[in-house]
C-alpha positions in Angstrom: 31.3 -28.9 -24.9 28.4 -29.5 -22.3 30.9 -27.7 -20.1 31.5 -24.9 -22.4 27.7 -24.1 -22.6 27.5 -24.2 -18.8 30.3 -21.5 -19.0 28.2 -19.6 -21.9 25.0 -19.5 -19.6 27.0 -18.2 -16.4 28.7 -15.4 -18.3 25.3 -14.2 -20.1 23.3 -14.6 -16.5 26.2 -12.0 -15.0 26.1 -10.0 -17.7 22.2 -9.6 -17.5 22.4 -9.5 -13.6 24.8 -6.6 -13.4 22.6 -4.5 -16.5 20.0 -3.6 -13.8 20.1 -0.6 -12.1 20.6 -1.2 -8.4 17.4 -1.0 -5.6 19.7 2.2 -4.3 20.1 4.0 -7.0 16.6 3.8 -8.4 15.5 4.8 -4.9 17.8 8.5 -5.4 16.0 8.5 -8.6 12.6 8.5 -7.2 14.0 10.8 -4.4 15.1 13.3 -7.4 11.1 12.8 -9.0 9.2 13.6 -5.7 11.3 16.7 -4.8 10.4 17.8 -8.3 7.0 16.7 -8.0 6.9 14.3 -11.0 4.6 12.1 -8.9 4.1 9.6 -12.3 7.8 9.0 -13.0 8.6 8.1 -9.7 5.5 5.8 -9.3 6.9 4.3 -12.4 10.2 3.8 -10.8 8.5 2.5 -7.2 6.6 -0.1 -9.8 9.9 -1.2 -11.0 11.2 -1.9 -7.3 7.6 -3.5 -6.8 7.9 -5.5 -9.7 11.5 -6.8 -8.7 10.5 -7.8 -5.4 6.9 -8.0 -4.5 7.7 -8.1 -1.1 9.6 -4.6 -1.2 7.5 -2.9 1.4 9.3 0.5 1.4 8.0 0.0 -2.6 4.8 -0.7 -1.5 4.8 2.1 1.0 6.2 4.9 -1.8 3.4 3.8 -4.3 0.5 4.2 -1.6 2.3 7.8 -1.1 2.5 8.7 -4.6 -1.3 7.2 -5.2 -2.6 9.2 -2.5 -0.8 12.3 -3.8 -1.7 12.0 -6.8 -5.4 11.4 -5.7 -5.7 8.4 -7.3 -7.9 6.6 -4.7 -8.1 3.4 -6.8 -4.2 2.7 -6.7 -4.1 4.1 -3.3 -6.6 1.5 -2.0 -4.8 -0.9 -4.4 -1.8 -0.4 -2.7 -2.5 -0.7 1.2 -4.1 -3.6 0.6 -1.0 -5.0 -1.0 0.9 -4.1 2.2 -1.6 -5.4 4.4 -0.7 -8.9 3.1 2.9 -8.1 4.5 2.4 -5.9 7.7 -1.3 -6.3 8.4 -0.6 -3.5 11.4 0.5 -0.7 9.1 -1.7 2.2 10.3 -1.7 4.4 7.1 -2.7 0.8 5.2 -5.5 0.2 7.6 -6.9 3.4 7.5 -7.0 3.3 4.0 -8.5 -0.2 4.2 -11.0 0.6 6.8 -13.3 3.3 4.9 -12.6 1.1 1.8 -14.0 -2.0 3.3 -16.9 0.6 5.4 -18.7 1.6 2.0 -18.6 -2.0 1.1 -20.9 -2.7 3.9 -18.2 -5.1 5.3 -18.4 -3.8 8.5 -16.2 -6.3 10.5 -13.4 -5.9 8.1 -13.8 -1.9 9.0 -13.8 -2.4 12.3 -10.5 -4.4 12.4 -8.7 -1.9 10.2 -9.7 0.6 12.4 -8.3 -1.3 15.4 -5.3 -2.2 13.9 -4.6 1.0 13.0 -5.3 2.5 16.5 -2.6 -0.5 17.9 -0.3 0.9 15.8 -0.7 4.8 16.1 2.0 6.1 19.1 1.4 9.7 19.2 -2.3 11.4 20.6 -2.3 13.1 17.1 -2.5 9.6 15.1 -4.5 8.0 17.7 -7.8 11.0 17.2 -7.3 10.7 13.9 -8.0 6.8 14.0 -11.1 7.6 16.4 -11.9 10.0 13.9 -12.4 7.0 11.4 -13.5 4.8 14.2 -16.9 7.5 14.3 -17.7 7.7 10.7 -17.6 4.1 10.1 -20.0 3.4 13.6 -22.0 6.3 12.5 -22.5 4.0 8.9 -23.2 1.2 11.0 -25.7 3.4 12.5 -27.3 4.4 9.8 -27.5 1.0 8.0 -29.4 -0.7 11.2 -32.8 1.3 10.8 -32.8 0.3 7.5 -32.5 -3.5 8.0 -34.9 -3.0 10.8 -37.2 -1.5 8.4 -36.9 -4.3 6.0 -37.6 -7.2 8.4 -41.0 -5.5 9.3 
């Protein structure tokens, strides 16, 4: 009897595991949605992939991309920070995180993110874009310094 129950559980597990769509099928659906500019649908599919495997770097990158295209900055930052937990060198995620940290006054974190982005920049235009972000952050630091000096006086 005990062996029969184990057999039934094994059969049920096989049945349920076979019911989920494969990763490739979901990616294909998401790609089709992206081509049709159905960003919410594509994002939902990428979120399903992420929920199945929170270590799926491709799903995180695609969630960043769809939230950026939807101009949803909050989600864009969220997915960028999640990606940085797995790939701390990711250029795009670092460029998203740097201004986020700068706005919070976390200048050290912002600078680290810019430097990490610069290290992952391969082409000249990528390096120039990273330097532009660095200039914006350093101008924010410089603007904050006189205010701090006035407070001390």
